[in-house]
Structure formats: C-alpha cells, structure tokens
N, C-alpha and C positions, 0 to 999 in steps of 0.2 A: 536140295540137300546143302547147297551153300548157305541159303537163307536160313534154314533150320540151324546151321552151325553158328551164324553170326549171332542169332538170337540168344542161343546157349550160351555163348561167350560173355554177351553182356550182362546176362542174368548173373552168371557167376562173379563178374567184376563187381556189381552192385551190391550183391550179398556180402561179399568180403569187405566193402567200403563201409557197410552199416555196422559189421561187427567190430571194425576198427575204431570208428567214432565212438562207439557205446562204451568200450573199453578205456578210453583216454581219460586222464585227470583234468580238472580245470586249469585253464592257462594261468600263467604267473602274471603279476601286476606290470605287465608291459603295455597296457592300454586299457581304456575304460571299459567297464562291463555294463551294459544295459539290460534291465530286466523289465519286460512288459507285463502288466497286470490289468485285469479287467475289474472295475469297480462298479457295483449295482447299488444305486441310491435308493433308498426306502422313504417313503413319505413319512414325516415325524408323527408319533402317536399323539393324539389330541388328549390333554389332560384338564381337569376342572380346576386347576389352581388359578388364583385370580392374578391378573396383570398388575404388575407393580409400576406405579408412576414414580417419575423421578422427583426427588426432592426440590421444593422451590428454590433452594439456594444454589441449586447445580444447573450448569448450562449444558444441555444435551445437543450434541452436534452429530447428525446422522452421516456416517462414513459413506464414501461413493463406493468403495470396494466391499466385497461381501465377506472379507475375511474377519475373523473374530479373534481378539487378542487373548492370549491365555490368562486364565482366572489367577488373580492375586491372593495369596493366602490371607485369611482374616487375622487382624492383629488382636491379641487379647486387650480387653479393657483394662485401665488402670485401676487398682484397687481404691486409691483415695483421691480419685478425680473430683474436683469440685463442681458443685451444681451450677448451671448456667444461670447467670443473673439476667432474667428477662427484662428488667427494667433499665438496663444499661443501653445506650445508644447503639444502632447498628453500625458495624465496622465496614469501611468501604473495602472491597477486595479487588486488586488489579487482575484483570484475566486477559491474557494475550490471545489475539485472534488472527494472528499473522497467517498461520497455516490453515485457517477455516475457509470454508467457501466465501465468495463475494457476498452471498444473501445473509450469511450469519454476520459477516463484518459490517453490513449496512444496518442490520437490525440492532446489533450492539451499539453503534454510534448514535442512533435515536434514542436509545434508552439512556445512555449516558448524558446526552443533552437534557432529557426530560428530568432526569434526577437532579441535575445541576441547577435547573431553573428554580428560583425561589418561589413560594406560595403567593398567590395574588393578595395584596394588601385589601384591608377593610376599606369600604368607600368613605369618602370625607363626611364627616358629621355623624357617623354611625355609632351606635351606643356600643361601647367595648365592654364586655362582661367578664368580670373577675373570675378566674379559675378556681379560687379558693372559697369564695363566698357567693358567687353568682350575682354579685350587686353591680348595678349599672355605674358607670364611671362618669360623673358630672363634674363641671367646673361650677365655682360658686363666687359670687360677689356679693356680699351681704350689705344691704343698704344702711345708710347713716340713720342716726337717731332722730325720731320725729313723733309729732303729736298729730294724728288725723281725725277729724271729726266727720260724723255722717248723720244723714237725715233720711227717713223713710217711712214706711208704713208695714203693719202687721195685720194679719187676718186671724181672726179667732171664730170659726164657724162663718156665720154670715156677717160678722162685725169687722170693720176695717179701723184700724187704731193707729195713731201717730207713733213713730218710733224715733229714739235719738240714740247714738252710739259715738264711742269714743276708742280709737285704739293708740295706745302708748307703746312706743318701741323705743327701748334704750339699749344701745351696745357700748359697752365700756371694756376696751382691751379684748380679753378672751373670754368674757362672760356677757350674757345678756339677760334682759328682764322685759317682758311683753305682758300687756294688760288690755283685755278688751271688755268694754262695760256697755251693756244694752239697757235702756231704759222704756218701760211701756207702763203708762198710767200710774206712775209712782213706784211701780215694782222694777227692781234691777236684778240683772243677772251679770255676774262678773267672772270672767276667766282669766287665769293667770298662767304663766309659763316662765320658768327660769332655768338656765342651762349654761353651757359653754359655746364658744364659736371656735371651731376646728378645721382641719383640711377639708372635711365633708359638710361644711355649712354648720347648721345648728345641731347640738347634741343635747336635748332636753334632759333635766335632772328631776324636775317636779312640775306637774301640772294640776291646778287647782281649779274647780268649777262650784260656784256658790250661788244659790238662790236665797234660802233661809238659812242653811247651814253649809259649810263647806266640805266637800269630798275632793280627795287628792289620790293622784297616781304617782309613784315613785320610780324613776329609772335606775335600778341598782346595776349599773354597768360591770362592776367587779364580779357580781354574781350571775350576770347574764339574764336577769329577770326583771319583770314590772310587777310591783306590789301595789295594793290599793288599799286605802284607809278603811274601807268597809270589810265585809266578811267575804268578798270575792277571792277567788283563788288566783295565785301568782301566774302570769304569763310569760312565756320565753320573751326575751329582748330580741328582736330580729334586726337585720340591717335596714336602713332607711326608716327607722322609727321616728315618728313625730306625734305630737299631741293635736288636738283640734284647733289649737291656736298658733303653735309654732309652725304648722304646715304652711300657712298663708306666707310667712316670712320666708321660709325655705324654698317656696316656689319662686318668690321674688329675688332670692339669691341665685337660682338657676337660670331665671330670665336674664338677670343683670349681667351674668358671665357671657351668655351665648344665646340671645334670642332667636337667632336664625336656626338654631338647631332643632326647635320644637315647631314642626309643621303640623297642620291640621289632620287629626287622626292619630297623633302621637300618644301613646298611654304611658302614665308614669304611675308606678306602683309605690305604695306606702304601707307601713304598719301603722295604722292610726290608733292613738291611744285616748280613750275617754276617761271619765272620773272612776269608772267601776268595771271597765273591760277593754279589750283591744281586738282589732280586726284588720284584715287585709283590705285596703281600698285602692281604687285606681282612678286617677284623674285623667280625663280624656280631653286633648286639645281640640277645641272647636274654631270657630271663624274669629277674625279680628273685626270688631265693631266700633263704631263711632257713638260716644256718649255725650250727652248734653247735661251738665250738672252745675248748679250755682252760676248760671250764665256763662260756662266755660265748656268748650268742646275738648274732648279727650278721646285719642284711640287707644283701645284696650283689647287684650286677647282673652276671649271667654274659655274657661275650663269647667267641666262638668264631673262631678263624682256622684255616680249612681249608687242607691243603696246595694250592699251586699248581704245584709241580714234582715230580719224581719222588721226590726224597730230603728233601722238607720235612716237618717235624714239623708235627703237629695241636697247637695251643696253646689252652688254655682259661684264662680269668682271670676272678676275680670281684673287682669292685671295691666296696669297703665305705665308706660315709660316715663310720663311726667311726673310719676310719683315714686320713681325708682322701682317700678313693677310692684309696689305694694298694692293692695286692692284698692279699686276705684268703686267697686260694687260688690255686695255679697248678697246671695239671696239663699235661705235655707227653708226647704219645704219638708214637712213631717209627713210621717206615713198616713195620717188622718186628714191631710189637705191643708193644715195650718202652716202659715209661712211668714218669714221676716225678709223684708227687701230694704236695704240700706245703701244710700249714695253718698259719695264724698262730697263735703260742703266746703272744707277749708283744712290748711295746714299751718301747724305751729312747731315752734321749736320746744322741746320738752323742758 
C-alpha cells in the first residue's frame, strides 16, 4: 500500500508540472534563446542549360570555402554607350593577388613576366617585309658609269656564230641611261633603259627594244601602270618593277651594298617588263664560280632566272665584284634552244 501511494503521488506531481509548463508565456530577453532545426539537403536537379565559361579577360579564382556570395543586381546598360574600338591597343589592367592562393599568385607572376618580354628580333641579314606593300627591304649601292665590252658566241639551230656586245651604263645625279647592243653577223639588237635613281635603286621610266623597229614600254608611276607602244593592254605597275636591261644594274646595286646577304638558294622576285608585256620573274642565287676571260681570272656569283611563261627566255648572269658587280657573263637561252653567251673582254670610261 505504501508503494502504491508513493507512485500515485509522483504521477500527480508530474501531471501538474506539465500543465504549468504548457501555460507559461515565453521568457523575457534576459538570456539568449536557441532554436534547433533539422535541415534536409536534397540533391540539385540536373538541367540541360549549357555551362558558362568565364570571359578571357576575367581571372577566376576558386574559393577554398563552399560559401557563395550573394548575387549582385545587374546594371542597366547605358543608352548612348560608344562602340568598342577593336583596333585600339590593349589596356594593361593591374590585378591584386595579395589575398589569392599561392598557386594563383605564382601563375600571375609568370604571366606578367611573359607579357613584359619583348618579341624575338629577326635574325641578322633576314629580309624584312614591308607591312603595307609586302616588298622586301634591300640596301642599294649603284655602280659608277662605265662602258663594258663583251665577246661570245650564239647558236641558231646547229650553227654557232660569233657575237659581240657592249653595255653602256651612265649615272648622272638622280637619273640614269643604259644601253645594251648585241651584234650577230651584221644584225644588231639594241635595248635601252632610262629612269631615275632613288632610295630603292633604279626606277625605270622607259624601256626600248629594237631590231628593225623599236617597241617601248612606259612606266607611268603616277597612274600605277605600265603601257606599251603596241596594241598590248596596260599592266599594273608592281613593286620591284624592272625591265630586261635595268634588272642587271639593279642586281649589281643590291650586291654592291651587301653581298654577304645573298647566300646560295636565295630567291629574288621582280616584275620584269619587256617591250610588249610584263610578268613575275625570280632570280635564284647559285654558286660562286671562277671565270677566265681575256686572260684575266674573276670570281663571280651566278644567278639563274628560269622561265615562268611559255615563251620566256632562261637568263643566267654572273656578277663580279671586280666590275662593281656588273655582269661579267650573260647567257640567254630561248625556248627552242637557241642561245647567246657573252663574256666580258674590256672596260672603258663612257
């Protein structure tokens, strides 16, 4: 009975305490109140939206914590914002990496060093190409006035015939006059070239070619064309334009300024103008040879210009330093096999 009474007393006390706690108001702010909640994290739903890559101009640093900063409200675009000038040089932006991880700081330092390094310079003697015209940049030292005489032979089919020739080169201040005469059994062919001497060597104005009657090509530099005395159409005047005669002196001017620049295999392009047409031709530097002419030995560099069209001649020329790099030998071979081969014999003042 005593035990039953004790149990009944405890039950009555606990019941009264529960009713008292349920009827009480929340406590006043005399101390902190803690509220415990249980959060259930669900896996994010997969969407088909494409991943967005950061723009190249931004530096993305992955934070070490998993917290995400609150989104910033987007700014409305300006109504009269000017278009970006893509031709303007890039602007250097200073980015502080003091609070970034060590790996990011190291990568930023290497990138800054690479950006500050200047680009490698072109090798010595390399041909520098102009951005505006694509024209190779050469130095020129035009030879002095002289009269060169040649002797040689020509072939016509199975016949071998003696040939004589004379090259007259006259430079007077800023103008020049050149004349090449070939003689074969009483027949002559005369080529003439007249023009100016400028920063880029020879600038022809007129080229003439005469056997029975003369035909001529005119370099109209103000109009940017080459016109012909016949009925041939005009041709555009291109950089490095020379005629069949002036090109020999132009090559001598290039070698006179810097002969070590032109190693075997170097290709030298020209627009080569004839009496009734023009075309792109390339002279290729061959080996240096020793020639024996008129009882005298000369060292000369051989250049070869192969045909680029059906009726072009194959031209070979030997430039000799003893002649201020004017031709010591010229050999011209036609498409049918006929050729003229002339060698230097003497030099005179004009």
